[in-house]
SEVO-507447 format. One record per residue: residue number from 1; residue in three letters; chain; x, y negated, z of N, C-alpha, C in turn. Coordinates in pm, 1 decimal. Each point is the difference from the previous one (the first is absolute). Layout:
BEGIN
> seq; type; mol; nc1; nc2; nc3; cac1; cac2; cac3; cc1; cc2; cc3
> NUM; Ala; A; X; Y; Z; X; Y; Z; X; Y; Z .
...
END
This chain:
BEGIN
> seq; type; mol; nc1; nc2; nc3; cac1; cac2; cac3; cc1; cc2; cc3
> 1; Unk; A; 79.6; -1442.3; -2366.8; 106.7; 23.9; -94.4; 89.5; -122.5; -5.6 .
> 2; Unk; A; 126.1; 23.9; -33.6; 93.1; -110.6; -4.7; -0.8; -62.6; -137.6 .
> 3; Unk; A; 8.6; -130.1; -2.3; 4.6; -74.9; -124.7; 136.2; -65.3; -14.6 .
> 4; Unk; A; 3.2; -114.7; -66.0; 124.1; -72.5; -25.0; 68.6; -34.4; 131.2 .
> 5; Unk; A; 130.4; 14.4; 2.4; 84.1; -34.9; 115.4; -41.1; 72.5; 127.1 .
> 6; Unk; A; -63.3; 117.8; -12.3; -35.5; 79.1; 116.7; -122.7; -49.8; 73.6 .
> 7; Unk; A; -73.8; -92.4; -56.2; -119.8; -51.0; 66.7; -115.4; 96.3; -19.8 .
> 8; Unk; A; -84.8; 10.7; 100.7; -116.8; 85.8; -12.4; -105.2; -69.2; -84.1 .
> 9; Unk; A; -94.8; 79.4; -51.4; -108.7; -54.9; -81.1; -76.5; -108.2; 75.5 .
> 10; Unk; A; -27.7; 23.6; 128.2; -75.9; -97.7; 76.8; 80.3; -128.1; 21.7 .
> 11; Unk; A; 132.0; 11.6; 13.0; 82.8; -120.1; 12.1; -2.0; -79.7; -129.7 .
> 12; Unk; A; 3.9; 69.6; -113.2; -5.2; -68.6; -128.8; -132.9; -73.5; -17.2 .
> 13; Unk; A; -109.0; 63.0; 41.3; -131.7; -64.5; -7.3; -1.7; -124.3; 87.7 .
> 14; Unk; A; 55.0; 11.4; 120.7; 3.3; -114.0; 92.5; 84.3; -113.7; -56.8 .
> 15; Unk; A; 112.4; 32.1; -60.2; 86.2; -103.0; -59.9; -74.6; -70.6; -113.2 .
> 16; Unk; A; -66.3; 79.1; -85.9; -78.5; -60.3; -109.4; -111.6; -88.2; 54.3 .
> 17; Unk; A; -67.6; 46.4; 105.2; -110.1; -77.7; 58.0; 51.9; -130.8; 58.6 .
> 18; Unk; A; 111.3; 6.6; 72.9; 56.6; -121.1; 59.1; 46.2; -98.0; -107.5 .
> 19; Unk; A; 62.0; 54.2; -105.4; 44.6; -86.8; -110.2; -120.7; -64.9; -68.1 .
> 20; Unk; A; -105.8; 76.8; -20.2; -121.0; -55.9; -59.8; -63.0; -106.6; 88.4 .
> 21; Unk; A; -3.5; 26.2; 128.7; -54.7; -97.1; 94.7; 81.2; -129.4; -4.1 .
> 22; Unk; A; 133.1; 10.9; 5.3; 85.0; -119.4; -4.4; -20.4; -78.4; -128.8 .
> 23; Unk; A; -6.3; 73.1; -110.6; -22.8; -67.2; -128.4; -129.8; -78.6; 0.2 .
> 24; Unk; A; -105.3; 60.9; 53.2; -128.8; -70.4; 6.7; 7.3; -118.7; 95.0 .
> 25; Unk; A; 62.4; 17.4; 116.1; 8.5; -108.9; 98.2; 71.4; -121.5; -59.1 .
> 26; Unk; A; 104.6; 25.4; -77.8; 77.3; -110.4; -56.4; -68.6; -64.9; -119.7 .
> 27; Unk; A; -67.7; 78.5; -83.2; -54.1; -53.0; -125.5; -152.1; -11.9; -1.4 .
> 28; Unk; A; -65.5; 75.9; 84.6; -146.3; 12.2; 4.3; -55.0; 58.4; -130.4 .
> 29; Unk; A; 83.0; 74.7; -69.8; -42.1; 65.4; -124.6; -37.7; 143.9; 33.0 .
> 30; Unk; A; -123.4; 39.0; -31.3; -49.2; 134.2; 34.1; 78.4; 114.9; -64.0 .
> 31; Unk; A; 68.5; -25.0; -109.7; 75.2; 106.3; -65.8; 101.6; 63.8; 95.1 .
> 32; Unk; A; 50.7; -77.3; 95.4; 97.1; 52.4; 95.3; -63.0; 98.7; 99.0 .
> 33; Unk; A; -129.6; -3.3; 13.0; -66.2; 89.6; 94.9; -23.1; 141.4; -56.3 .
> 34; Unk; A; 27.9; 21.4; -128.1; -24.0; 131.2; -62.3; 67.6; 113.8; 76.9 .
> 35; Unk; A; 131.5; -6.7; 28.5; 59.6; 111.5; 75.6; -52.4; 6.8; 142.5 .
> 36; Unk; A; -37.8; -112.5; 55.9; -54.9; -8.1; 134.3; -130.8; 78.1; 8.3 .
> 37; Unk; A; -82.3; -13.2; -104.5; -130.5; 66.6; -3.0; 13.3; 144.2; -49.7 .
> 38; Unk; A; 77.5; 20.5; -105.2; 7.9; 134.2; -61.8; 74.5; 101.5; 86.1 .
> 39; Unk; A; 84.3; -46.3; 90.8; 77.0; 92.7; 82.6; -77.6; 61.7; 114.1 .
> 40; Unk; A; -114.8; -55.9; 33.8; -75.8; 51.0; 115.4; -43.6; 145.8; -14.3 .
> 41; Unk; A; -61.6; 36.9; -112.1; -37.4; 142.8; -12.1; 122.2; 91.8; 2.8 .
> 42; Unk; A; 109.3; -46.1; -59.2; 120.8; 81.0; -0.8; 54.4; 17.0; 141.2 .
> 43; Unk; A; -6.6; -106.1; 78.7; 45.2; 7.6; 138.8; -83.0; 102.8; 77.0 .
> 44; Unk; A; -131.5; -4.5; -19.7; -87.9; 97.2; 66.5; 31.5; 142.5; -42.5 .
> 45; Unk; A; 20.7; 21.1; -130.2; 29.6; 136.6; -47.0; 137.1; 45.7; 47.9 .
> 46; Unk; A; 95.0; -92.1; 9.4; 133.2; 34.8; 50.3; -8.0; 43.8; 146.6 .
> 47; Unk; A; -75.8; -74.3; 79.5; -16.0; 37.0; 141.3; -73.7; 133.3; 13.4 .
> 48; Unk; A; -99.0; 22.4; -85.5; -73.8; 127.7; 3.8; 92.5; 116.1; -37.3 .
> 49; Unk; A; 87.5; -21.8; -98.3; 93.5; 105.0; -41.2; 97.5; 32.2; 113.6 .
> 50; Unk; A; 50.0; -103.2; 67.5; 90.2; 21.2; 113.4; -72.1; 74.6; 112.4 .
> 51; Unk; A; -124.7; -37.2; 22.9; -79.0; 67.2; 103.9; -14.3; 148.8; -33.4 .
> 52; Unk; A; -26.2; 30.7; -125.7; -15.7; 140.1; -41.7; 131.6; 76.5; 16.7 .
> 53; Unk; A; 110.3; -61.7; -38.1; 130.6; 66.5; 8.0; 46.0; 23.9; 143.3 .
> 54; Unk; A; -47.8; -82.1; 92.6; 44.7; 11.7; 139.5; -109.3; 53.9; 91.8 .
> 55; Unk; A; -100.1; 61.5; -56.9; -118.3; 42.8; 77.1; 32.0; 97.5; 113.4 .
> 56; Unk; A; 108.9; 73.4; -9.2; 33.1; 98.6; 103.6; 94.2; -57.1; 106.7 .
> 57; Unk; A; 25.4; -129.8; -4.4; 93.0; -61.5; 93.4; -72.7; -111.3; 76.6 .
> 58; Unk; A; -42.9; 27.3; 123.2; -77.9; -98.9; 76.3; 72.9; -132.9; 22.2 .
> 59; Unk; A; 130.7; 4.8; 21.6; 71.8; -126.5; 22.0; 3.1; -83.0; -128.3 .
> 60; Unk; A; 9.8; 66.5; -114.5; -4.4; -73.2; -126.4; -139.8; -58.0; -24.5 .
> 61; Unk; A; -101.6; 74.4; 38.3; -136.4; -50.6; -15.7; -20.8; -125.0; 85.8 .
> 62; Unk; A; 56.4; -0.6; 119.2; -10.2; -117.9; 87.2; 74.4; -118.4; -61.8 .
> 63; Unk; A; 119.2; 25.5; -55.4; 74.2; -107.0; -66.5; -77.2; -51.7; -120.6 .
> 64; Unk; A; -63.3; 91.9; -69.9; -78.6; -39.9; -117.1; -121.3; -83.6; 40.6 .
> 65; Unk; A; -61.1; 33.1; 112.6; -109.7; -84.2; 51.6; 51.4; -142.0; 24.9 .
> 66; Unk; A; 118.2; -10.5; 59.6; 60.9; -131.3; 25.5; 29.1; -71.4; -131.2 .
> 67; Unk; A; 58.2; 73.0; -95.0; 32.8; -58.8; -130.4; -125.4; -49.3; -71.9 .
> 68; Unk; A; -106.3; 79.1; 4.8; -125.3; -39.0; -64.9; -55.6; -127.7; 62.6 .
> 69; Unk; A; 0.7; -6.6; 132.4; -49.8; -120.6; 68.7; 86.1; -121.3; -35.2 .
> 70; Unk; A; 131.9; 18.1; -3.9; 89.4; -110.8; -35.6; -21.5; -44.9; -144.2 .
> 71; Unk; A; -16.2; 95.4; -89.9; -22.6; -34.2; -140.8; -130.5; -76.9; -16.6 .
> 72; Unk; A; -103.6; 43.6; 67.6; -128.3; -71.8; -7.7; 11.0; -140.1; 59.8 .
> 73; Unk; A; 71.6; -12.6; 111.0; 19.3; -131.9; 61.4; 80.5; -91.0; -92.6 .
> 74; Unk; A; 99.4; 55.1; -67.4; 80.9; -78.8; -92.5; -83.6; -48.1; -118.7 .
> 75; Unk; A; -80.3; 89.3; -55.6; -87.6; -38.0; -111.8; -100.0; -106.9; 46.0 .
> 76; Unk; A; -55.8; 19.1; 118.0; -95.0; -98.7; 53.2; 69.2; -135.5; 19.9 .
> 77; Unk; A; 123.0; 1.7; 49.3; 74.3; -125.4; 19.1; 23.1; -67.8; -135.9 .
> 78; Unk; A; 40.6; 77.1; -100.7; 21.3; -56.8; -133.2; -130.3; -55.0; -57.2 .
> 79; Unk; A; -109.2; 76.4; 16.6; -131.5; -47.2; -47.0; -35.4; -134.7; 62.8 .
> 80; Unk; A; 17.5; -8.2; 131.2; -38.7; -123.9; 68.8; 90.1; -116.5; -42.0 .
> 81; Unk; A; 127.5; 29.3; -27.8; 90.3; -105.4; -44.5; -40.4; -50.2; -138.7 .
> 82; Unk; A; -38.9; 90.9; -87.1; -48.6; -38.4; -133.4; -126.5; -85.4; 13.8 .
> 83; Unk; A; -89.2; 40.2; 88.7; -123.1; -78.0; 20.7; 30.1; -138.4; 58.3 .
> 84; Unk; A; 95.6; -6.6; 90.9; 39.5; -129.9; 55.4; 53.3; -88.8; -112.7 .
> 85; Unk; A; 79.7; 57.2; -87.7; 53.5; -77.8; -114.2; -113.2; -49.1; -88.1 .
> 86; Unk; A; -94.6; 86.3; -30.2; -112.3; -38.5; -86.8; -82.7; -112.3; 63.2 .
> 87; Unk; A; -28.0; 13.3; 129.0; -94.8; -90.3; 64.9; 63.9; -121.5; 68.4 .
> 88; Unk; A; 121.7; 16.3; 53.2; 58.3; -108.1; 79.9; 127.7; -58.5; -59.7 .
> 89; Unk; A; 56.4; 64.4; -100.0; 117.4; -54.9; -66.9; 130.2; 67.9; 40.0 .
> 90; Unk; A; 104.6; -41.9; -69.4; 132.2; 59.8; 14.1; 58.4; -19.0; 139.9 .
> 91; Unk; A; -12.5; -119.9; 55.9; 59.6; -24.6; 131.7; -59.5; 91.1; 107.3 .
> 92; Unk; A; -129.3; 22.4; -4.5; -64.5; 88.6; 97.9; 45.9; 144.8; -19.4 .
> 93; Unk; A; 16.1; 42.3; -125.8; 47.7; 135.9; -28.1; 143.0; 17.0; 50.4 .
> 94; Unk; A; 83.9; -99.6; -23.0; 138.3; 6.2; 47.2; 3.7; 5.5; 152.7 .
> 95; Unk; A; -84.9; -78.7; 64.2; -4.9; 1.3; 146.9; -37.7; 139.6; 49.6 .
> 96; Unk; A; -91.5; 64.5; -70.5; -39.7; 136.2; 38.6; 117.4; 95.9; -15.0 .
> 97; Unk; A; 73.7; -10.6; -108.2; 116.6; 86.7; -23.3; 106.6; -25.6; 105.7 .
> 98; Unk; A; 16.5; -125.5; 37.9; 103.6; -35.4; 97.9; -26.4; 54.1; 140.1 .
> 99; Unk; A; -119.4; 53.5; 23.9; -26.2; 63.0; 129.8; 85.9; 124.4; 18.1 .
> 100; Unk; A; 47.5; 56.7; -110.7; 84.6; 118.9; 5.8; -76.9; 130.7; 7.7 .
> 101; Unk; A; -131.7; -7.9; 2.5; -80.3; 122.0; 12.5; 21.8; 94.6; -118.7 .
> 102; Unk; A; 3.8; -53.5; -119.0; 22.4; 83.1; -118.7; 133.7; 71.1; 5.0 .
> 103; Unk; A; 101.1; -71.4; 44.5; 134.0; 58.3; 12.3; 3.3; 108.4; 106.8 .
> 104; Unk; A; -66.5; -25.7; 111.1; -10.4; 100.5; 107.3; -62.0; 128.9; -52.2 .
> 105; Unk; A; -110.0; -15.9; -70.8; -69.3; 117.9; -53.6; 90.0; 75.7; -98.1 .
> 106; Unk; A; 67.8; -73.8; -86.5; 89.4; 63.4; -97.1; 111.9; 76.3; 70.7 .
> 107; Unk; A; 58.8; -60.3; 101.5; 107.4; 67.8; 74.7; -52.3; 125.6; 70.2 .
> 108; Unk; A; -119.0; -10.3; 59.4; -59.2; 117.2; 66.9; -30.4; 111.2; -100.1 .
> 109; Unk; A; -47.3; -38.5; -116.6; -27.3; 99.1; -105.1; 129.3; 70.1; -39.5 .
> 110; Unk; A; 105.0; -74.6; -20.1; 128.8; 59.8; -39.5; 53.9; 92.8; 108.5 .
> 111; Unk; A; -10.3; -40.8; 125.1; 47.1; 86.5; 110.1; -81.3; 129.4; 6.9 .
> 112; Unk; A; -130.8; -13.1; -17.8; -85.8; 119.3; 5.9; 28.4; 92.3; -118.0 .
> 113; Unk; A; 15.9; -57.9; -119.0; 34.5; 82.2; -117.3; 135.0; 68.4; 19.2 .
> 114; Unk; A; 93.5; -70.3; 61.0; 131.6; 59.4; 25.7; -11.0; 115.4; 99.0 .
> 115; Unk; A; -82.4; -17.4; 102.6; -19.9; 108.2; 97.6; -63.1; 121.4; -67.4 .
> 116; Unk; A; -95.5; -22.6; -88.6; -63.5; 110.1; -74.6; 104.6; 68.5; -87.4 .
> 117; Unk; A; 78.1; -79.1; -70.1; 103.6; 54.5; -88.0; 104.6; 78.8; 79.4 .
> 118; Unk; A; 42.2; -54.1; 114.5; 98.7; 69.9; 83.7; -53.9; 133.8; 49.4 .
> 119; Unk; A; -126.0; 1.2; 41.5; -61.5; 124.3; 47.8; -8.8; 102.5; -112.5 .
> 120; Unk; A; -38.6; -45.1; -119.2; -7.8; 92.8; -113.0; 137.7; 55.1; -34.9 .
> 121; Unk; A; 102.3; -83.4; 7.9; 137.3; 46.9; -25.7; 41.0; 104.4; 104.2 .
> 122; Unk; A; -38.1; -23.0; 126.0; 32.4; 95.7; 106.3; -72.6; 132.4; -23.5 .
> 123; Unk; A; -128.0; -7.3; -35.1; -78.6; 121.2; -26.7; 58.5; 75.3; -119.0 .
> 124; Unk; A; 36.1; -73.7; -104.9; 59.2; 63.5; -117.6; 131.7; 68.2; 35.3 .
> 125; Unk; A; 84.2; -67.6; 77.3; 128.1; 59.4; 39.8; -22.0; 127.2; 81.1 .
> 126; Unk; A; -98.5; -1.8; 89.0; -31.7; 118.5; 80.3; -47.2; 114.2; -89.3 .
> 127; Unk; A; -86.0; -32.3; -95.7; -50.5; 103.8; -92.0; 111.1; 55.1; -88.1 .
> 128; Unk; A; 88.0; -87.1; -47.4; 111.1; 46.1; -82.9; 94.5; 89.4; 80.1 .
> 129; Unk; A; 25.0; -37.0; 124.8; 86.3; 82.8; 85.4; -63.5; 136.5; 23.9 .
> 130; Unk; A; -130.3; 2.6; 23.0; -70.0; 127.4; 21.0; 2.9; 84.3; -127.6 .
> 131; Unk; A; -19.6; -65.0; -114.2; 3.5; 73.3; -126.8; 140.0; 55.7; -25.4 .
> 132; Unk; A; 102.4; -77.9; 32.4; 136.7; 47.1; -17.5; 28.6; 117.8; 92.3 .
> 133; Unk; A; -48.3; -8.1; 123.5; 18.5; 110.4; 94.3; -72.8; 125.2; -50.9 .
> 134; Unk; A; -120.7; -15.6; -51.3; -73.6; 113.4; -56.8; 74.4; 58.6; -119.7 .
> 135; Unk; A; 55.7; -86.6; -84.5; 74.9; 46.5; -116.3; 121.6; 80.6; 44.8 .
> 136; Unk; A; 72.5; -50.2; 99.3; 117.6; 71.6; 49.3; -37.8; 133.8; 62.7 .
> 137; Unk; A; -110.1; 0.4; 76.0; -46.2; 123.6; 62.2; -37.4; 101.4; -108.9 .
> 138; Unk; A; -67.9; -45.0; -103.4; -38.8; 88.3; -110.0; 123.6; 56.4; -69.2 .
> 139; Unk; A; 98.9; -85.7; -26.1; 123.4; 48.0; -63.6; 71.8; 102.2; 88.0 .
> 140; Unk; A; 0.9; -23.3; 129.7; 62.5; 94.7; 92.0; -71.1; 135.1; -5.5 .
> 141; Unk; A; -133.8; -3.3; 3.1; -75.1; 126.0; -6.1; 20.9; 69.7; -134.4 .
> 142; Unk; A; 8.3; -77.1; -107.7; 27.7; 61.2; -130.1; 138.0; 65.3; -1.7 .
> 143; Unk; A; 97.1; -69.0; 56.1; 134.7; 55.0; 6.8; 3.2; 127.4; 83.7 .
> 144; Unk; A; -60.7; -5.8; 118.7; -3.4; 118.7; 85.8; -75.3; 115.2; -66.8 .
> 145; Unk; A; -109.5; -33.0; -66.7; -75.6; 103.8; -70.3; 79.5; 61.4; -113.4 .
> 146; Unk; A; 75.3; -83.3; -71.0; 83.1; 50.9; -108.8; 109.7; 90.9; 53.5 .
> 147; Unk; A; 64.8; -43.6; 106.5; 104.8; 82.1; 61.7; -59.0; 131.9; 49.5 .
> 148; Unk; A; -115.0; -5.2; 64.9; -64.6; 122.1; 49.5; -39.1; 91.4; -116.2 .
> 149; Unk; A; -48.7; -58.3; -108.5; -38.8; 81.3; -116.2; 121.6; 67.2; -62.1 .
> 150; Unk; A; 109.9; -75.1; -5.0; 122.4; 58.9; -55.0; 49.6; 111.3; 92.0 .
> 151; Unk; A; -3.1; -24.3; 129.8; 46.9; 99.5; 96.6; -87.1; 124.8; -1.1 .
> 152; Unk; A; -128.6; -16.6; -18.8; -91.6; 114.5; 3.1; -28.7; 53.0; -139.2 .
> 153; Unk; A; 63.0; -58.3; -99.3; -27.2; 36.1; -138.6; 33.3; 143.4; -32.4 .
> 154; Unk; A; -25.4; 41.1; -123.3; 22.1; 139.2; -39.9; 147.5; 38.3; 13.1 .
> 155; Unk; A; 21.7; 115.0; 59.2; 135.4; 53.6; 16.2; 11.5; 126.2; -82.2 .
> 156; Unk; A; 122.1; 31.2; -36.4; 20.6; 126.6; -70.2; -22.9; 112.3; 99.0 .
> 157; Unk; A; -78.4; 93.8; -40.0; -23.9; 110.8; 94.1; 129.7; 76.0; 25.7 .
> 158; Unk; A; 24.2; 24.3; 123.7; 116.7; 79.6; 36.7; -51.7; 125.8; 68.5 .
> 159; Unk; A; 69.4; 105.1; -23.4; -43.6; 125.9; 59.6; 101.3; 39.4; 105.5 .
> 160; Unk; A; -50.1; 49.1; 106.0; 92.2; 46.8; 103.0; 58.0; 133.5; -45.2 .
> 161; Unk; A; 104.6; 37.3; 62.9; 67.7; 125.0; -36.4; -95.2; 118.2; 11.6 .
> 162; Unk; A; -88.9; -2.3; 94.6; -87.2; 114.8; 21.5; -108.8; 10.6; -106.0 .
> 163; Unk; A; -34.8; -108.6; -68.9; -107.1; 9.8; -99.5; 53.3; -0.3; -141.3 .
> 164; Unk; A; 128.2; -19.4; -15.9; 58.7; -3.2; -131.7; 12.8; 143.6; -54.5 .
> 165; Unk; A; -39.9; 22.4; -125.5; 15.6; 135.9; -53.6; 148.6; 37.3; -11.5 .
> 166; Unk; A; 27.9; 121.5; 29.3; 138.3; 45.1; -7.2; 12.7; 100.1; -112.4 .
> 167; Unk; A; 102.9; -21.7; -76.4; 27.6; 95.0; -107.1; 108.0; 96.9; 50.7 .
> 168; Unk; A; -32.1; 124.4; -8.8; 92.6; 99.7; 53.5; 24.7; 104.7; -108.8 .
> 169; Unk; A; 120.8; 27.8; -20.2; 35.6; 105.7; -94.5; 5.2; 129.7; 78.7 .
> 170; Unk; A; -55.7; 105.1; -51.2; -9.6; 123.8; 76.5; 135.1; 53.8; 48.3 .
> 171; Unk; A; 105.0; -30.2; -68.0; 128.8; 54.7; 41.6; 65.0; -82.6; 110.4 .
> 172; Unk; A; -43.1; -125.2; 19.2; 68.0; -84.8; 96.8; -65.2; -1.2; 136.8 .
> 173; Unk; A; -125.0; 36.6; 12.5; -64.4; -4.8; 130.5; -111.3; 100.5; 5.7 .
> 174; Unk; A; -38.0; 25.1; 121.1; -110.1; 89.9; 21.7; -127.9; -81.3; -2.8 .
> 175; Unk; A; -101.0; 46.2; -61.7; -123.8; -73.9; -11.5; -89.8; 35.2; 115.7 .
> 176; Unk; A; -58.3; -106.2; 60.1; -95.9; 22.3; 106.5; -125.3; -77.0; -34.7 .
> 177; Unk; A; -108.4; 42.2; 49.5; -125.8; -69.5; -26.6; -48.1; 26.4; -140.7 .
> 178; Unk; A; -108.0; -64.9; -34.3; -53.1; 24.1; -135.0; 95.5; -54.3; -104.1 .
> 179; Unk; A; 27.5; 75.4; -97.7; 87.4; -41.3; -109.7; -66.9; 35.4; -129.9 .
> 180; Unk; A; 23.1; -77.3; -97.0; -58.5; 30.3; -129.5; 98.7; -36.4; -108.1 .
> 181; Unk; A; -15.8; 60.2; -105.3; 89.6; -22.0; -111.4; -45.5; -124.5; -74.3 .
> 182; Unk; A; 90.9; -90.0; -32.0; -35.1; -120.5; -75.0; -31.0; 38.4; -142.5 .
> 183; Unk; A; -102.4; -61.3; -48.6; -39.5; 27.7; -138.1; 92.3; -69.3; -98.5 .
> 184; Unk; A; 15.5; 58.2; -111.7; 75.0; -59.6; -107.6; 149.7; 8.1; 14.2 .
> 185; Unk; A; 50.7; 68.1; 100.1; 145.2; 9.6; 17.0; 42.4; 144.9; -19.6 .
> 186; Unk; A; 112.5; 10.1; -59.1; 47.1; 135.0; -22.8; 88.6; 49.2; 112.2 .
> 187; Unk; A; 45.8; -90.2; 84.8; 86.0; 44.3; 109.5; -84.5; 58.2; 111.2 .
> 188; Unk; A; 66.5; 51.4; 96.3; -69.2; 58.5; 114.2; -7.8; -97.3; 115.1 .
> 189; Unk; A; -22.0; -124.6; -26.2; -8.9; -102.3; 105.7; -144.1; -1.9; 49.3 .
> 190; Unk; A; -12.1; -9.3; 130.9; -134.0; -1.7; 61.8; -22.4; -128.6; 75.8 .
> 191; Unk; A; -123.2; -41.7; 8.6; -35.7; -117.2; 80.2; -67.1; 50.2; 125.0 .
> 192; Unk; A; 43.3; -52.5; 114.2; -55.6; 41.3; 128.7; -79.8; -111.2; 57.4 .
END
């Protein structure tokens, strides 16, 4: 999930851990190690959540394997730097940091997280496009179905000339076929 300034949860944990490590290295006060220590379970749960969300994507799982290894290496590097500070002093800890290994790991983590994020954005865009296409197809079928229903809908019955009853007055035409007198009329009109 995205946090402040668009950073991922795992990036925020890493930033807190690095800040805590630096604070301890400079002051040797254990209070600075609190975010360094407390963020570890959160980092593990964040990686597990990402793994669950990307379980159907093998390339994402491979990237996540890389990210997990990098995160563990980064934590191990920070741990060893803290231990160097405790046991050998500030100058030795600074010398360890100056190797650039911590920075390398951080850069690799960011690149891997970016690749994961880019892939998820691509997958989301593909899914949204497919959903939009399905929506349009559904609307088209609804429209066609509505037009067909209107076209085939109930019509007023029309009778052809041959089936329409004819009223004939006995004085105007000769009657052929069965004829009967209409009920309720006083005239001599017949229905044929």
